C-alpha positions in Angstrom: 114.3 97.1 93.7 113.1 99.1 90.9 116.5 100.1 90.7 116.7 97.0 88.4 115.6 99.6 86.0 118.9 101.9 86.7 121.0 98.7 86.4 119.4 97.8 83.1 120.1 101.2 81.7 123.6 101.5 82.9 124.8 98.2 81.2 122.9 99.1 77.8 124.2 102.3 77.6 127.6 101.2 78.2 127.0 99.1 75.4 125.6 101.5 72.9 121.9 101.0 73.8 119.5 103.7 73.4 116.4 102.9 74.9 113.7 102.8 72.9 115.6 104.5 70.1 115.7 101.6 67.7 114.5 97.7 67.0 117.9 96.4 68.1 117.9 98.4 71.4 114.4 97.7 72.5 115.2 93.9 71.9 118.4 94.3 73.8 116.4 95.9 76.9 113.7 93.2 76.7 116.2 90.3 76.7 118.0 92.0 79.3 115.1 92.1 81.5 113.9 88.8 80.7 116.9 87.4 82.1 117.4 89.2 84.9 118.1 87.5 88.3 119.1 84.5 86.4 121.3 81.8 88.3 122.8 78.9 87.8 121.9 76.0 90.5 124.6 73.5 91.5 124.7 70.2 93.0 123.0 66.9 92.0 120.4 66.3 89.1 120.4 70.5 88.6 123.7 71.5 88.1 123.7 73.3 84.7 120.4 74.3 84.9 119.4 78.1 84.8 116.4 79.7 87.1 115.4 82.7 87.8 115.2 84.6 91.1 111.5 85.8 91.8 111.4 89.6 92.6 109.8 90.3 95.5 106.8 93.0 94.1 106.1 94.4 97.0 110.0 95.5 97.5 110.0 96.3 94.3 106.8 98.9 94.1 108.3 100.4 97.1 111.8 101.4 96.6 111.4 104.4 95.1 108.6 106.6 96.6 108.9 109.2 94.1 107.8 107.1 91.9 104.3 106.4 93.6 101.3 108.2 92.6 97.7 108.3 93.2 96.7 109.3 89.6 96.7 108.3 85.9 97.9 109.6 82.6 96.3 108.2 80.2 98.9 106.5 77.8 101.3 106.3 80.6 102.7 103.0 81.9 102.3 101.9 85.4 102.6 98.9 88.0 100.6 98.5 91.4 99.1 96.0 93.6 95.5 94.9 93.0 93.0 92.8 95.1 90.1 91.9 92.4 86.2 92.8 94.2 84.9 89.7 92.3 87.7 87.6 92.5 86.3 84.2 93.6 84.3 84.4 90.1 87.3 84.8 87.7 89.1 82.0 86.2 92.3 83.8 87.1 93.7 87.5 88.0 96.8 89.4 88.0 97.8 90.7 91.6 100.8 93.0 90.0 99.1 94.6 87.0 101.5 96.1 84.5 99.2 98.8 82.4 98.6 101.5 80.0 95.5 102.6 81.1 93.2 104.8 78.1 90.1 105.5 80.5 89.6 106.9 83.9 86.3 107.1 85.9 85.9 108.8 88.9 85.5 105.2 90.7 87.4 102.9 88.1 89.5 102.6 84.9 90.4 100.4 82.3 93.8 99.8 80.5 95.8 97.3 78.8 97.5 94.8 81.1 100.8 93.4 79.1 101.3 90.7 81.5 98.3 88.7 80.2 100.8 88.3 76.9 103.0 85.7 76.3 106.7 87.5 76.0 106.6 87.3 72.0 102.9 88.6 72.0 104.5 91.5 73.9 106.9 92.3 72.2 104.8 92.5 68.9 101.8 94.3 70.7 104.4 97.1 71.7 105.9 97.4 68.7 102.7 98.5 67.6 101.8 100.9 70.4 105.1 102.7 69.9 103.5 104.0 66.7 100.8 105.9 68.7 103.4 107.5 71.0 103.0 111.4 70.9 106.6 112.5 70.8 110.2 111.2 70.6 111.5 112.2 73.3 111.3 109.3 75.7 110.7 111.0 78.9 107.6 111.9 81.0 106.2 113.9 78.2 106.0 110.7 75.9 102.4 108.9 76.4 100.6 106.5 73.9 97.7 107.8 72.1 95.6 104.9 72.2 91.8 104.3 73.1 89.5 101.1 72.7 88.3 102.2 69.5 92.1 102.8 68.0 92.9 99.3 69.3 89.6 97.7 67.8 90.5 99.8 64.7 93.6 98.6 63.4 94.6 95.3 62.8 98.2 95.5 63.8 96.9 96.0 67.8 95.2 92.2 67.5 97.0 91.3 70.6 95.3 93.9 72.8 91.9 91.9 73.4 93.0 89.6 76.1 94.5 92.8 78.2 91.5 94.9 78.4 91.3 94.9 81.9 89.1 97.2 84.3 90.3 98.3 87.6 88.2 99.8 90.9 90.3 102.4 92.7 88.6 101.2 96.3 90.4 97.3 95.4 93.8 99.4 95.0 96.3 97.7 97.6 99.4 100.2 96.9 99.7 103.3 94.9 100.5 103.5 91.4 104.4 103.0 90.3 105.1 105.3 87.6 107.5 103.7 84.6 109.4 106.0 82.6 109.1 105.5 78.8 112.8 104.6 78.8 112.0 101.6 81.1 109.3 100.4 79.0 110.6 97.8 77.3 112.4 96.4 80.7 109.2 96.7 82.5 107.2 94.4 79.7 110.0 91.6 80.3 110.3 91.7 83.5 109.1 88.4 85.4 106.5 90.6 87.5 103.3 88.4 86.4 101.6 87.3 89.6 98.8 85.2 88.6 96.3 83.6 91.1 94.2 80.5 90.4 96.0 79.5 87.4 100.0 79.1 86.2 101.3 81.6 84.0 101.7 79.0 81.4 97.7 78.2 81.4 96.8 81.9 81.2 98.9 82.4 78.2 97.5 78.8 76.8 94.4 80.8 77.2 95.7 83.7 75.8 96.3 81.7 72.4 93.2 80.5 72.0 91.8 83.8 72.5 93.9 85.2 69.8 93.5 82.4 67.9 97.4 81.3 67.6 
C-alpha cells in the first residue's frame, strides 16, 4: 500500500510536477493524495455521490518492509501505529500518527502530529515548515530544523500547538515507517488519520477553537 506514493509520483512526474520543488507541485500532490481511492457509488439515492475508499493502515505500513525502522531522526517524517498508555483519560487520540519528531529521549519522543489539523491548516503549516529544511535535495539527507522554541518563536508556525504530542516507545504498535521528503506532501493529505473517541470532524473543530479560527 505504501506504493500509493509510487503511483502518485509516477502520475505527477508524467504531468511535469517535480515533488516539493514549487508551490504548484506541492498542491498537485496534496490534491492527488486527498482524492486517492475516490469512487462513485451507483444505485439508489447514492448515485452520483463521490466517496472515498478507506486505506488499510496495517497493509499500508507493512507493504514495504525496507522503510520500517526502530529509531527516529529529528526532522524526518514517519508514520506508525500507537496505543496510548492513558487513553482512558484522553478526549480523543490518533492510532496512526503522522509526525515530524523534534525531541527524542530514551523512553519517549515529542513531535508534530499533522493529523490533528484540518487539511487547509496542514497545508499552511507545512508550507511554513519547508522554510526550515536543511537543503533542497529532497532526498534522505533532507530534514526540517525544528524545535519547540523555534516553533513557539515564529508566528508563521501558529498552527503547530494542537499538533504537539508526546509518545512512549513502549506503547508503539509497529515500527516507524519512514516517509521520503519527496513524499511529504502526499503523506500530508492521505486520509490516514485514525482517531478514537471522536470523529475527525470533532477533532478538527477542537483544533479550530484552539488556534482561534
